[in-house]
Each structure stands twice: as C-alpha cells, then as structure tokens.
N, CA, C and O atoms as CSV, one atom per row, in Angstrom:
chain,resi,resn,atom,element,x,y,z
A,1,MET,N,N,-21.066,6.010,-2.171
A,1,MET,CA,C,-19.732,6.170,-2.704
A,1,MET,C,C,-18.843,4.987,-2.295
A,1,MET,O,O,-18.047,4.501,-3.099
A,2,ARG,N,N,-18.979,4.524,-1.043
A,2,ARG,CA,C,-18.187,3.398,-0.572
A,2,ARG,C,C,-18.492,2.151,-1.388
A,2,ARG,O,O,-17.587,1.395,-1.741
A,3,ILE,N,N,-19.761,1.940,-1.683
A,3,ILE,CA,C,-20.170,0.770,-2.467
A,3,ILE,C,C,-19.572,0.858,-3.871
A,3,ILE,O,O,-19.066,-0.131,-4.401
A,4,PHE,N,N,-19.635,2.043,-4.463
A,4,PHE,CA,C,-19.087,2.247,-5.800
A,4,PHE,C,C,-17.590,1.929,-5.828
A,4,PHE,O,O,-17.122,1.244,-6.737
A,5,LEU,N,N,-16.835,2.424,-4.835
A,5,LEU,CA,C,-15.395,2.161,-4.795
A,5,LEU,C,C,-15.099,0.682,-4.582
A,5,LEU,O,O,-14.156,0.147,-5.164
A,6,SER,N,N,-15.897,0.022,-3.755
A,6,SER,CA,C,-15.702,-1.419,-3.535
A,6,SER,C,C,-15.956,-2.204,-4.814
A,6,SER,O,O,-15.198,-3.115,-5.149
A,7,ILE,N,N,-17.023,-1.853,-5.531
A,7,ILE,CA,C,-17.342,-2.527,-6.796
A,7,ILE,C,C,-16.233,-2.271,-7.818
A,7,ILE,O,O,-15.820,-3.178,-8.540
A,8,LEU,N,N,-15.763,-1.036,-7.869
A,8,LEU,CA,C,-14.687,-0.693,-8.796
A,8,LEU,C,C,-13.423,-1.494,-8.482
A,8,LEU,O,O,-12.753,-1.990,-9.389
A,9,CYS,N,N,-13.105,-1.615,-7.201
A,9,CYS,CA,C,-11.935,-2.407,-6.788
A,9,CYS,C,C,-12.103,-3.865,-7.206
A,9,CYS,O,O,-11.173,-4.464,-7.746
A,10,LEU,N,N,-13.267,-4.433,-6.964
A,10,LEU,CA,C,-13.524,-5.821,-7.349
A,10,LEU,C,C,-13.457,-5.998,-8.861
A,10,LEU,O,O,-12.964,-7.014,-9.351
A,11,LEU,N,N,-13.953,-5.011,-9.595
A,11,LEU,CA,C,-13.894,-5.065,-11.058
A,11,LEU,C,C,-12.442,-5.119,-11.527
A,11,LEU,O,O,-12.100,-5.912,-12.404
A,12,PHE,N,N,-11.582,-4.272,-10.941
A,12,PHE,CA,C,-10.167,-4.299,-11.320
A,12,PHE,C,C,-9.554,-5.655,-11.031
A,12,PHE,O,O,-8.790,-6.183,-11.840
A,13,ILE,N,N,-9.885,-6.218,-9.883
A,13,ILE,CA,C,-9.318,-7.513,-9.516
A,13,ILE,C,C,-9.824,-8.602,-10.447
A,13,ILE,O,O,-9.043,-9.449,-10.881
A,14,SER,N,N,-11.133,-8.599,-10.767
A,14,SER,CA,C,-11.676,-9.651,-11.634
A,14,SER,C,C,-11.161,-9.556,-13.062
A,14,SER,O,O,-11.123,-10.560,-13.774
A,15,CYS,N,N,-10.772,-8.389,-13.479
A,15,CYS,CA,C,-10.279,-8.226,-14.848
A,15,CYS,C,C,-8.775,-8.464,-14.945
A,15,CYS,O,O,-8.185,-8.285,-16.010
A,16,GLU,N,N,-8.159,-8.863,-13.850
A,16,GLU,CA,C,-6.710,-9.058,-13.818
A,16,GLU,C,C,-6.232,-9.991,-14.927
A,16,GLU,O,O,-5.183,-9.741,-15.522
A,17,ALA,N,N,-6.952,-11.027,-15.212
A,17,ALA,CA,C,-6.528,-12.002,-16.224
A,17,ALA,C,C,-6.432,-11.378,-17.610
A,17,ALA,O,O,-5.642,-11.830,-18.439
A,18,PHE,N,N,-7.227,-10.342,-17.869
A,18,PHE,CA,C,-7.209,-9.711,-19.185
A,18,PHE,C,C,-5.980,-8.830,-19.384
A,18,PHE,O,O,-5.540,-8.615,-20.513
A,19,TRP,N,N,-5.429,-8.321,-18.281
A,19,TRP,CA,C,-4.259,-7.463,-18.354
A,19,TRP,C,C,-3.139,-8.116,-17.575
A,19,TRP,O,O,-2.943,-7.819,-16.396
A,20,GLU,N,N,-2.416,-8.988,-18.211
A,20,GLU,CA,C,-1.396,-9.749,-17.505
A,20,GLU,C,C,-0.252,-8.880,-17.017
A,20,GLU,O,O,0.481,-9.288,-16.117
A,21,ASP,N,N,-0.080,-7.709,-17.577
A,21,ASP,CA,C,1.009,-6.853,-17.121
A,21,ASP,C,C,0.518,-5.766,-16.172
A,21,ASP,O,O,1.198,-4.755,-15.992
A,22,SER,N,N,-0.652,-5.955,-15.563
A,22,SER,CA,C,-1.160,-4.995,-14.588
A,22,SER,C,C,-1.378,-5.691,-13.249
A,22,SER,O,O,-1.505,-6.914,-13.188
A,23,TRP,N,N,-1.419,-4.903,-12.182
A,23,TRP,CA,C,-1.651,-5.445,-10.844
A,23,TRP,C,C,-2.405,-4.432,-10.006
A,23,TRP,O,O,-2.159,-3.229,-10.090
A,24,THR,N,N,-3.322,-4.929,-9.201
A,24,THR,CA,C,-4.038,-4.104,-8.237
A,24,THR,C,C,-3.912,-4.755,-6.871
A,24,THR,O,O,-4.298,-5.909,-6.684
A,25,GLN,N,N,-3.368,-4.010,-5.917
A,25,GLN,CA,C,-3.283,-4.481,-4.536
A,25,GLN,C,C,-4.173,-3.595,-3.679
A,25,GLN,O,O,-4.030,-2.373,-3.680
A,26,CYS,N,N,-5.092,-4.216,-2.949
A,26,CYS,CA,C,-6.004,-3.466,-2.086
A,26,CYS,C,C,-5.585,-3.592,-0.630
A,26,CYS,O,O,-4.969,-4.577,-0.222
A,27,PHE,N,N,-5.931,-2.581,0.136
A,27,PHE,CA,C,-5.689,-2.542,1.572
A,27,PHE,C,C,-7.010,-2.255,2.262
A,27,PHE,O,O,-7.763,-1.385,1.825
A,28,ALA,N,N,-7.299,-2.978,3.335
A,28,ALA,CA,C,-8.502,-2.740,4.138
A,28,ALA,C,C,-8.066,-2.058,5.426
A,28,ALA,O,O,-7.360,-2.649,6.242
A,29,ASN,N,N,-8.489,-0.812,5.603
A,29,ASN,CA,C,-8.173,-0.075,6.824
A,29,ASN,C,C,-9.239,-0.407,7.861
A,29,ASN,O,O,-10.321,0.180,7.852
A,30,ASN,N,N,-8.939,-1.341,8.749
A,30,ASN,CA,C,-9.883,-1.765,9.781
A,30,ASN,C,C,-9.751,-0.948,11.059
A,30,ASN,O,O,-10.392,-1.261,12.062
A,31,SER,N,N,-8.936,0.085,11.033
A,31,SER,CA,C,-8.705,0.891,12.231
A,31,SER,C,C,-9.748,2.004,12.334
A,31,SER,O,O,-10.546,2.225,11.423
A,32,ASN,N,N,-9.714,2.690,13.465
A,32,ASN,CA,C,-10.625,3.812,13.702
A,32,ASN,C,C,-10.036,5.129,13.230
A,32,ASN,O,O,-10.616,6.186,13.476
A,33,LYS,N,N,-8.897,5.083,12.558
A,33,LYS,CA,C,-8.227,6.297,12.093
A,33,LYS,C,C,-7.932,6.197,10.603
A,33,LYS,O,O,-7.710,5.108,10.073
A,34,ASP,N,N,-7.932,7.341,9.940
A,34,ASP,CA,C,-7.503,7.384,8.549
A,34,ASP,C,C,-6.030,6.973,8.495
A,34,ASP,O,O,-5.272,7.251,9.424
A,35,THR,N,N,-5.633,6.318,7.419
A,35,THR,CA,C,-4.268,5.813,7.298
A,35,THR,C,C,-3.813,5.924,5.848
A,35,THR,O,O,-4.583,5.666,4.922
A,36,TYR,N,N,-2.550,6.313,5.662
A,36,TYR,CA,C,-1.945,6.337,4.337
A,36,TYR,C,C,-1.236,5.010,4.082
A,36,TYR,O,O,-0.621,4.442,4.985
A,37,PHE,N,N,-1.326,4.518,2.840
A,37,PHE,CA,C,-0.685,3.259,2.464
A,37,PHE,C,C,0.260,3.479,1.292
A,37,PHE,O,O,0.105,4.406,0.497
A,38,TYR,N,N,1.249,2.585,1.217
A,38,TYR,CA,C,2.208,2.626,0.123
A,38,TYR,C,C,2.753,1.225,-0.129
A,38,TYR,O,O,3.149,0.533,0.809
A,39,LEU,N,N,2.773,0.811,-1.377
A,39,LEU,CA,C,3.395,-0.438,-1.826
A,39,LEU,C,C,4.694,-0.030,-2.514
A,39,LEU,O,O,4.659,0.627,-3.554
A,40,ASP,N,N,5.839,-0.412,-1.947
A,40,ASP,CA,C,7.136,0.066,-2.426
A,40,ASP,C,C,7.465,-0.528,-3.794
A,40,ASP,O,O,7.346,-1.734,-4.010
A,41,TYR,N,N,7.879,0.339,-4.706
A,41,TYR,CA,C,8.223,-0.094,-6.061
A,41,TYR,C,C,9.201,0.901,-6.681
A,41,TYR,O,O,9.392,2.007,-6.176
A,42,TYR,N,N,9.806,0.486,-7.776
A,42,TYR,CA,C,10.624,1.384,-8.581
A,42,TYR,C,C,10.254,1.147,-10.035
A,42,TYR,O,O,9.670,0.121,-10.384
A,43,LYS,N,N,10.602,2.112,-10.879
A,43,LYS,CA,C,10.307,1.986,-12.309
A,43,LYS,C,C,11.602,1.820,-13.084
A,43,LYS,O,O,12.604,2.483,-12.815
A,44,ASP,N,N,11.555,0.925,-14.044
A,44,ASP,CA,C,12.625,0.750,-15.011
A,44,ASP,C,C,11.963,0.948,-16.360
A,44,ASP,O,O,11.272,0.063,-16.864
A,45,GLY,N,N,12.182,2.117,-16.940
A,45,GLY,CA,C,11.418,2.482,-18.131
A,45,GLY,C,C,9.989,2.761,-17.700
A,45,GLY,O,O,9.756,3.599,-16.828
A,46,LYS,N,N,9.039,2.072,-18.297
A,46,LYS,CA,C,7.629,2.250,-17.936
A,46,LYS,C,C,7.127,1.169,-16.986
A,46,LYS,O,O,6.001,1.256,-16.496
A,47,VAL,N,N,7.946,0.148,-16.718
A,47,VAL,CA,C,7.503,-1.007,-15.933
A,47,VAL,C,C,7.815,-0.807,-14.447
A,47,VAL,O,O,8.917,-0.393,-14.089
A,48,SER,N,N,6.828,-1.107,-13.580
A,48,SER,CA,C,7.000,-1.038,-12.125
A,48,SER,C,C,7.434,-2.396,-11.591
A,48,SER,O,O,6.878,-3.429,-11.962
A,49,TYR,N,N,8.439,-2.378,-10.710
A,49,TYR,CA,C,8.966,-3.592,-10.087
A,49,TYR,C,C,8.931,-3.438,-8.570
A,49,TYR,O,O,9.015,-2.318,-8.067
A,50,PRO,N,N,8.807,-4.548,-7.826
A,50,PRO,CA,C,8.868,-4.463,-6.363
A,50,PRO,C,C,10.234,-3.936,-5.916
A,50,PRO,O,O,11.266,-4.316,-6.470
A,51,ALA,N,N,10.231,-3.060,-4.913
A,51,ALA,CA,C,11.474,-2.527,-4.341
A,51,ALA,C,C,11.644,-3.085,-2.935
A,51,ALA,O,O,10.676,-3.231,-2.189
A,52,TYR,N,N,12.882,-3.392,-2.587
A,52,TYR,CA,C,13.167,-4.006,-1.291
A,52,TYR,C,C,14.254,-3.276,-0.508
A,52,TYR,O,O,14.741,-3.796,0.497
A,53,ASP,N,N,14.637,-2.093,-0.945
A,53,ASP,CA,C,15.758,-1.400,-0.300
A,53,ASP,C,C,15.324,-0.326,0.693
A,53,ASP,O,O,16.149,0.495,1.091
A,54,GLY,N,N,14.073,-0.305,1.101
A,54,GLY,CA,C,13.599,0.652,2.106
A,54,GLY,C,C,13.255,2.003,1.511
A,54,GLY,O,O,13.641,2.334,0.391
A,55,LEU,N,N,12.523,2.762,2.289
A,55,LEU,CA,C,12.092,4.083,1.842
A,55,LEU,C,C,13.218,5.092,1.984
A,55,LEU,O,O,14.011,5.034,2.923
A,56,LYS,N,N,13.274,6.014,1.041
A,56,LYS,CA,C,14.248,7.093,1.109
A,56,LYS,C,C,13.525,8.428,0.952
A,56,LYS,O,O,13.447,9.216,1.894
A,57,GLU,N,N,13.005,8.671,-0.230
A,57,GLU,CA,C,12.252,9.895,-0.474
A,57,GLU,C,C,10.778,9.637,-0.185
A,57,GLU,O,O,10.300,8.506,-0.275
A,58,GLN,N,N,10.070,10.708,0.164
A,58,GLN,CA,C,8.653,10.535,0.467
A,58,GLN,C,C,7.892,10.177,-0.807
A,58,GLN,O,O,7.887,10.942,-1.772
A,59,PRO,N,N,7.248,9.005,-0.802
A,59,PRO,CA,C,6.497,8.573,-1.982
A,59,PRO,C,C,5.102,9.199,-1.999
A,59,PRO,O,O,4.692,9.862,-1.047
A,60,THR,N,N,4.396,8.977,-3.081
A,60,THR,CA,C,2.990,9.360,-3.141
A,60,THR,C,C,2.205,8.325,-2.348
A,60,THR,O,O,2.239,7.134,-2.659
A,61,LEU,N,N,1.503,8.785,-1.329
A,61,LEU,CA,C,0.774,7.898,-0.430
A,61,LEU,C,C,-0.710,7.912,-0.772
A,61,LEU,O,O,-1.235,8.921,-1.242
A,62,ILE,N,N,-1.382,6.792,-0.537
A,62,ILE,CA,C,-2.807,6.646,-0.830
A,62,ILE,C,C,-3.566,6.636,0.494
A,62,ILE,O,O,-3.288,5.808,1.361
A,63,LEU,N,N,-4.521,7.550,0.656
A,63,LEU,CA,C,-5.284,7.664,1.900
A,63,LEU,C,C,-6.472,6.715,1.916
A,63,LEU,O,O,-7.268,6.671,0.977
A,64,ALA,N,N,-6.577,5.950,3.010
A,64,ALA,CA,C,-7.756,5.104,3.250
A,64,ALA,C,C,-8.450,5.649,4.486
A,64,ALA,O,O,-7.867,5.686,5.570
A,65,LYS,N,N,-9.673,6.062,4.323
A,65,LYS,CA,C,-10.459,6.525,5.463
A,65,LYS,C,C,-10.685,5.358,6.414
A,65,LYS,O,O,-10.571,4.194,6.030
A,66,SER,N,N,-11.002,5.685,7.645
A,66,SER,CA,C,-11.278,4.683,8.670
A,66,SER,C,C,-12.324,3.685,8.184
A,66,SER,O,O,-13.363,4.079,7.654
A,67,HIS,N,N,-12.054,2.404,8.363
A,67,HIS,CA,C,-12.955,1.297,8.003
A,67,HIS,C,C,-13.346,1.309,6.523
A,67,HIS,O,O,-14.489,1.018,6.172
A,68,ASN,N,N,-12.388,1.648,5.668
A,68,ASN,CA,C,-12.584,1.630,4.218
A,68,ASN,C,C,-11.405,0.942,3.551
A,68,ASN,O,O,-10.397,0.642,4.190
A,69,ARG,N,N,-11.549,0.698,2.262
A,69,ARG,CA,C,-10.494,0.083,1.452
A,69,ARG,C,C,-9.963,1.075,0.444
A,69,ARG,O,O,-10.652,2.004,0.021
A,70,VAL,N,N,-8.708,0.848,0.071
A,70,VAL,CA,C,-8.114,1.555,-1.062
A,70,VAL,C,C,-7.360,0.531,-1.886
A,70,VAL,O,O,-6.961,-0.518,-1.379
A,71,CYS,N,N,-7.168,0.841,-3.156
A,71,CYS,CA,C,-6.434,-0.056,-4.049
A,71,CYS,C,C,-5.363,0.738,-4.783
A,71,CYS,O,O,-5.566,1.894,-5.157
A,72,ILE,N,N,-4.237,0.102,-4.976
A,72,ILE,CA,C,-3.140,0.674,-5.742
A,72,ILE,C,C,-3.011,-0.164,-7.010
A,72,ILE,O,O,-2.804,-1.375,-6.940
A,73,SER,N,N,-3.134,0.482,-8.165
A,73,SER,CA,C,-3.062,-0.225,-9.448
A,73,SER,C,C,-1.822,0.214,-10.214
A,73,SER,O,O,-1.455,1.389,-10.202
A,74,MET,N,N,-1.183,-0.736,-10.877
A,74,MET,CA,C,0.003,-0.456,-11.680
A,74,MET,C,C,-0.087,-1.200,-13.001
A,74,MET,O,O,-0.553,-2.337,-13.065
A,75,SER,N,N,0.373,-0.530,-14.061
A,75,SER,CA,C,0.431,-1.164,-15.363
A,75,SER,C,C,1.352,-0.333,-16.250
A,75,SER,O,O,1.193,0.886,-16.315
A,76,PRO,N,N,2.281,-0.936,-16.914
A,76,PRO,CA,C,2.724,-2.325,-16.828
A,76,PRO,C,C,3.544,-2.534,-15.555
A,76,PRO,O,O,4.140,-1.597,-15.025
A,77,THR,N,N,3.563,-3.766,-15.081
A,77,THR,CA,C,4.249,-4.071,-13.832
A,77,THR,C,C,4.723,-5.510,-13.780
A,77,THR,O,O,4.268,-6.364,-14.540
A,78,ASN,N,N,5.644,-5.758,-12.870
A,78,ASN,CA,C,6.135,-7.096,-12.596
A,78,ASN,C,C,5.453,-7.668,-11.348
A,78,ASN,O,O,5.691,-8.822,-10.991
A,79,PHE,N,N,4.602,-6.868,-10.678
A,79,PHE,CA,C,3.838,-7.368,-9.537
A,79,PHE,C,C,2.809,-8.371,-10.030
A,79,PHE,O,O,2.223,-8.197,-11.099
A,80,LYS,N,N,2.591,-9.417,-9.253
A,80,LYS,CA,C,1.536,-10.381,-9.531
A,80,LYS,C,C,1.268,-11.154,-8.247
A,80,LYS,O,O,1.990,-10.997,-7.263
A,81,ASP,N,N,0.256,-11.970,-8.255
A,81,ASP,CA,C,-0.116,-12.762,-7.089
A,81,ASP,C,C,1.074,-13.593,-6.627
A,81,ASP,O,O,1.650,-14.343,-7.414
A,82,GLY,N,N,1.448,-13.463,-5.352
A,82,GLY,CA,C,2.533,-14.245,-4.789
A,82,GLY,C,C,3.886,-13.561,-4.760
A,82,GLY,O,O,4.789,-14.034,-4.070
A,83,VAL,N,N,4.060,-12.457,-5.489
A,83,VAL,CA,C,5.324,-11.723,-5.478
A,83,VAL,C,C,5.433,-10.968,-4.151
A,83,VAL,O,O,4.481,-10.311,-3.731
A,84,LEU,N,N,6.588,-11.061,-3.495
A,84,LEU,CA,C,6.786,-10.386,-2.216
A,84,LEU,C,C,6.708,-8.879,-2.397
A,84,LEU,O,O,7.352,-8.315,-3.282
A,85,GLY,N,N,5.922,-8.237,-1.560
A,85,GLY,CA,C,5.799,-6.786,-1.577
A,85,GLY,C,C,6.147,-6.201,-0.222
A,85,GLY,O,O,5.818,-6.781,0.813
A,86,HIS,N,N,6.807,-5.062,-0.224
A,86,HIS,CA,C,7.052,-4.317,1.008
A,86,HIS,C,C,5.991,-3.230,1.080
A,86,HIS,O,O,5.914,-2.362,0.211
A,87,MET,N,N,5.173,-3.287,2.129
A,87,MET,CA,C,4.024,-2.406,2.252
A,87,MET,C,C,4.133,-1.593,3.529
A,87,MET,O,O,4.511,-2.111,4.580
A,88,TYR,N,N,3.797,-0.308,3.427
A,88,TYR,CA,C,3.936,0.630,4.535
A,88,TYR,C,C,2.593,1.296,4.812
A,88,TYR,O,O,1.752,1.442,3.925
A,89,ALA,N,N,2.418,1.699,6.081
A,89,ALA,CA,C,1.239,2.465,6.484
A,89,ALA,C,C,1.709,3.604,7.386
A,89,ALA,O,O,2.616,3.436,8.200
A,90,PHE,N,N,1.072,4.769,7.225
A,90,PHE,CA,C,1.470,5.968,7.955
A,90,PHE,C,C,0.242,6.663,8.523
A,90,PHE,O,O,-0.813,6.710,7.891
A,91,SER,N,N,0.399,7.203,9.731
A,91,SER,CA,C,-0.652,7.997,10.352
A,91,SER,C,C,-0.584,9.422,9.813
A,91,SER,O,O,0.502,10.001,9.764
A,92,PRO,N,N,-1.722,10.008,9.404
A,92,PRO,CA,C,-1.711,11.404,8.958
A,92,PRO,C,C,-1.180,12.353,10.041
A,92,PRO,O,O,-0.500,13.329,9.726
A,93,ASP,N,N,-1.488,12.072,11.314
A,93,ASP,CA,C,-0.988,12.911,12.413
A,93,ASP,C,C,0.533,12.909,12.456
A,93,ASP,O,O,1.155,13.954,12.651
A,94,THR,N,N,1.124,11.752,12.278
A,94,THR,CA,C,2.584,11.635,12.294
A,94,THR,C,C,3.191,12.434,11.152
A,94,THR,O,O,4.193,13.125,11.339
A,95,LEU,N,N,2.597,12.346,9.980
A,95,LEU,CA,C,3.127,13.078,8.824
A,95,LEU,C,C,2.983,14.584,9.005
A,95,LEU,O,O,3.771,15.352,8.453
A,96,ASP,N,N,1.975,15.014,9.780
A,96,ASP,CA,C,1.807,16.441,10.065
A,96,ASP,C,C,2.828,16.935,11.095
A,96,ASP,O,O,3.285,18.075,11.019
A,97,ARG,N,N,3.181,16.084,12.047
A,97,ARG,CA,C,4.051,16.491,13.161
A,97,ARG,C,C,5.542,16.354,12.871
A,97,ARG,O,O,6.348,17.085,13.447
A,98,TYR,N,N,5.915,15.448,12.005
A,98,TYR,CA,C,7.333,15.151,11.788
A,98,TYR,C,C,7.717,15.353,10.330
A,98,TYR,O,O,6.900,15.201,9.422
A,99,SER,N,N,8.989,15.701,10.133
A,99,SER,CA,C,9.498,15.763,8.760
A,99,SER,C,C,9.636,14.329,8.249
A,99,SER,O,O,9.635,13.379,9.033
A,100,TRP,N,N,9.754,14.185,6.946
A,100,TRP,CA,C,9.911,12.850,6.366
A,100,TRP,C,C,11.184,12.188,6.898
A,100,TRP,O,O,11.195,10.984,7.156
A,101,GLU,N,N,12.238,12.955,7.061
A,101,GLU,CA,C,13.495,12.417,7.586
A,101,GLU,C,C,13.301,11.876,9.002
A,101,GLU,O,O,13.839,10.822,9.341
A,102,GLU,N,N,12.527,12.600,9.840
A,102,GLU,CA,C,12.252,12.133,11.209
A,102,GLU,C,C,11.390,10.875,11.207
A,102,GLU,O,O,11.613,9.964,12.004
A,103,VAL,N,N,10.409,10.826,10.313
A,103,VAL,CA,C,9.545,9.637,10.209
A,103,VAL,C,C,10.402,8.404,9.919
A,103,VAL,O,O,10.210,7.353,10.530
A,104,LEU,N,N,11.343,8.536,8.990
A,104,LEU,CA,C,12.215,7.404,8.651
A,104,LEU,C,C,13.194,7.082,9.775
A,104,LEU,O,O,13.366,5.916,10.128
A,105,ALA,N,N,13.836,8.105,10.339
A,105,ALA,CA,C,14.843,7.880,11.382
A,105,ALA,C,C,14.231,7.249,12.632
A,105,ALA,O,O,14.836,6.374,13.252
A,106,LYS,N,N,13.035,7.695,12.995
A,106,LYS,CA,C,12.376,7.182,14.206
A,106,LYS,C,C,11.451,6.001,13.911
A,106,LYS,O,O,10.796,5.474,14.810
A,107,LYS,N,N,11.408,5.593,12.639
A,107,LYS,CA,C,10.575,4.467,12.192
A,107,LYS,C,C,9.126,4.620,12.651
A,107,LYS,O,O,8.552,3.705,13.242
A,108,LYS,N,N,8.551,5.767,12.377
A,108,LYS,CA,C,7.182,6.058,12.787
A,108,LYS,C,C,6.205,5.620,11.693
A,108,LYS,O,O,5.486,6.433,11.112
A,109,TYR,N,N,6.204,4.326,11.435
A,109,TYR,CA,C,5.316,3.763,10.423
A,109,TYR,C,C,5.086,2.290,10.729
A,109,TYR,O,O,5.786,1.687,11.542
A,110,TRP,N,N,4.092,1.730,10.061
A,110,TRP,CA,C,3.824,0.297,10.128
A,110,TRP,C,C,4.396,-0.323,8.860
A,110,TRP,O,O,4.486,0.334,7.823
A,111,PHE,N,N,4.783,-1.590,8.952
A,111,PHE,CA,C,5.418,-2.258,7.818
A,111,PHE,C,C,4.986,-3.717,7.776
A,111,PHE,O,O,4.742,-4.336,8.811
A,112,THR,N,N,4.895,-4.248,6.581
A,112,THR,CA,C,4.736,-5.685,6.402
A,112,THR,C,C,5.438,-6.089,5.109
A,112,THR,O,O,5.408,-5.357,4.120
A,113,ALA,N,N,6.058,-7.243,5.130
A,113,ALA,CA,C,6.650,-7.846,3.934
A,113,ALA,C,C,5.874,-9.128,3.708
A,113,ALA,O,O,6.012,-10.090,4.464
A,114,ARG,N,N,5.067,-9.139,2.676
A,114,ARG,CA,C,4.215,-10.306,2.439
A,114,ARG,C,C,3.949,-10.450,0.948
A,114,ARG,O,O,4.092,-9.493,0.188
A,115,PRO,N,N,3.567,-11.638,0.543
A,115,PRO,CA,C,3.234,-11.827,-0.867
A,115,PRO,C,C,2.019,-10.981,-1.258
A,115,PRO,O,O,1.049,-10.881,-0.507
A,116,CYS,N,N,2.090,-10.387,-2.426
A,116,CYS,CA,C,0.921,-9.678,-2.950
A,116,CYS,C,C,-0.185,-10.704,-3.149
A,116,CYS,O,O,0.083,-11.862,-3.469
A,117,GLN,N,N,-1.403,-10.285,-2.962
A,117,GLN,CA,C,-2.523,-11.220,-3.039
A,117,GLN,C,C,-3.748,-10.522,-3.603
A,117,GLN,O,O,-3.840,-9.294,-3.596
A,118,LEU,N,N,-4.683,-11.316,-4.086
A,118,LEU,CA,C,-5.908,-10.756,-4.645
A,118,LEU,C,C,-6.813,-10.181,-3.557
A,118,LEU,O,O,-7.545,-9.224,-3.808
A,119,GLU,N,N,-6.772,-10.757,-2.347
A,119,GLU,CA,C,-7.589,-10.240,-1.255
A,119,GLU,C,C,-6.890,-9.022,-0.650
A,119,GLU,O,O,-5.665,-8.920,-0.716
A,120,PRO,N,N,-7.653,-8.097,-0.062
A,120,PRO,CA,C,-7.030,-6.924,0.560
A,120,PRO,C,C,-6.106,-7.311,1.720
A,120,PRO,O,O,-6.400,-8.236,2.477
A,121,ILE,N,N,-5.001,-6.601,1.846
A,121,ILE,CA,C,-4.112,-6.729,3.000
A,121,ILE,C,C,-4.799,-5.983,4.146
A,121,ILE,O,O,-5.243,-4.848,3.971
A,122,GLN,N,N,-4.886,-6.613,5.303
A,122,GLN,CA,C,-5.638,-6.065,6.435
A,122,GLN,C,C,-4.744,-5.189,7.324
A,122,GLN,O,O,-3.650,-5.594,7.716
A,123,PHE,N,N,-5.237,-3.978,7.633
A,123,PHE,CA,C,-4.543,-3.079,8.551
A,123,PHE,C,C,-5.435,-2.817,9.747
A,123,PHE,O,O,-6.615,-2.522,9.557
A,124,PRO,N,N,-4.936,-2.908,10.968
A,124,PRO,CA,C,-3.546,-3.092,11.381
A,124,PRO,C,C,-3.132,-4.545,11.590
A,124,PRO,O,O,-1.977,-4.809,11.926
A,125,GLU,N,N,-4.039,-5.481,11.401
A,125,GLU,CA,C,-3.786,-6.889,11.736
A,125,GLU,C,C,-2.536,-7.474,11.085
A,125,GLU,O,O,-1.820,-8.246,11.723
A,126,GLU,N,N,-2.260,-7.128,9.839
A,126,GLU,CA,C,-1.153,-7.753,9.111
A,126,GLU,C,C,0.093,-6.868,9.030
A,126,GLU,O,O,1.005,-7.145,8.251
A,127,PHE,N,N,0.129,-5.802,9.836
A,127,PHE,CA,C,1.264,-4.882,9.858
A,127,PHE,C,C,1.887,-4.865,11.251
A,127,PHE,O,O,1.240,-5.205,12.241
A,128,GLU,N,N,3.153,-4.462,11.307
A,128,GLU,CA,C,3.849,-4.301,12.587
A,128,GLU,C,C,4.355,-2.866,12.682
A,128,GLU,O,O,4.955,-2.350,11.739
A,129,TYR,N,N,4.106,-2.213,13.845
A,129,TYR,CA,C,4.624,-0.855,14.039
A,129,TYR,C,C,6.123,-0.941,14.265
A,129,TYR,O,O,6.571,-1.724,15.103
A,130,MET,N,N,6.906,-0.159,13.542
A,130,MET,CA,C,8.358,-0.298,13.562
A,130,MET,C,C,9.044,0.572,14.616
A,130,MET,O,O,10.158,0.256,15.034
A,131,GLY,N,N,8.408,1.656,15.053
A,131,GLY,CA,C,9.030,2.558,16.027
A,131,GLY,C,C,8.597,2.237,17.442
A,131,GLY,O,O,7.957,1.219,17.703
A,132,ASP,N,N,8.962,3.133,18.352
A,132,ASP,CA,C,8.527,3.007,19.740
A,132,ASP,C,C,7.136,3.603,19.871
A,132,ASP,O,O,6.828,4.633,19.270
A,133,MET,N,N,6.309,2.952,20.654
A,133,MET,CA,C,4.944,3.468,20.864
A,133,MET,C,C,4.926,4.581,21.870
A,133,MET,O,O,3.864,5.128,22.165
C-alpha cells in the first residue's frame, strides 16, 4: 500500500505540466509519530489561493502515518512551484487533549513558511514548534 501511494504521489507530480491550474504538495513524515498536516489556503469561487492570515477555524487535516508521505492536491488553484505556503503540522495526541481554541492560543503546533516545491516538505526537519515544549 505504501508503494502504491508513493507511485500515485509521483504520478500526480509528474503530470503537473498537463494541469497548469492544479497543484500537489507532499509532506514526508520522518518522525516516529503519526502527524496531521495542513497547507493553509482560502477559496475565491472555485479557485484555491495561499492564505497568510493564520489559522482560525479547524481545517480539514491530512494524516501521515509515521515514516510515510501524504500529498495535498488542489485544482483549480493559484499554488505553484515557488509560491510561499504556510504549512502546519499537528500531533494527534494534542488534538485529542485540547480544544481547537487551546491549540491555537497555546500554539501547540509546528509551522513553516516556505516556497511550495515539487519535492516533499520534510517533517520535523523543516518545521519549527511554535509553543512551549
């Protein structure tokens, strides 16, 4: 199953040129724990655009099992290679223990602001924990 998902992710990335209004951003969870990921965006009509004003409501999060990859695909979108993205990571334990308001107030998440890229964004290497440990 892992091989199938990796091939599927690579297929989406390789076909990017055919769908100029689509984008796929992958995340590699290199940690020993399952982690939820989110690429912040907003919609204007049907088109997704990068969002930079911080999280407010709890978004739909994508779960990456330990030492696995996940990909977030959007179409139509304004995301493309090199566009700055605000990316978040959350521990499932934290989401079970705290309300969404507490998670935001206490900054119990990892964050990175980096250009979107064809290669997977690496977790935890390319993220910074925002709260107190």
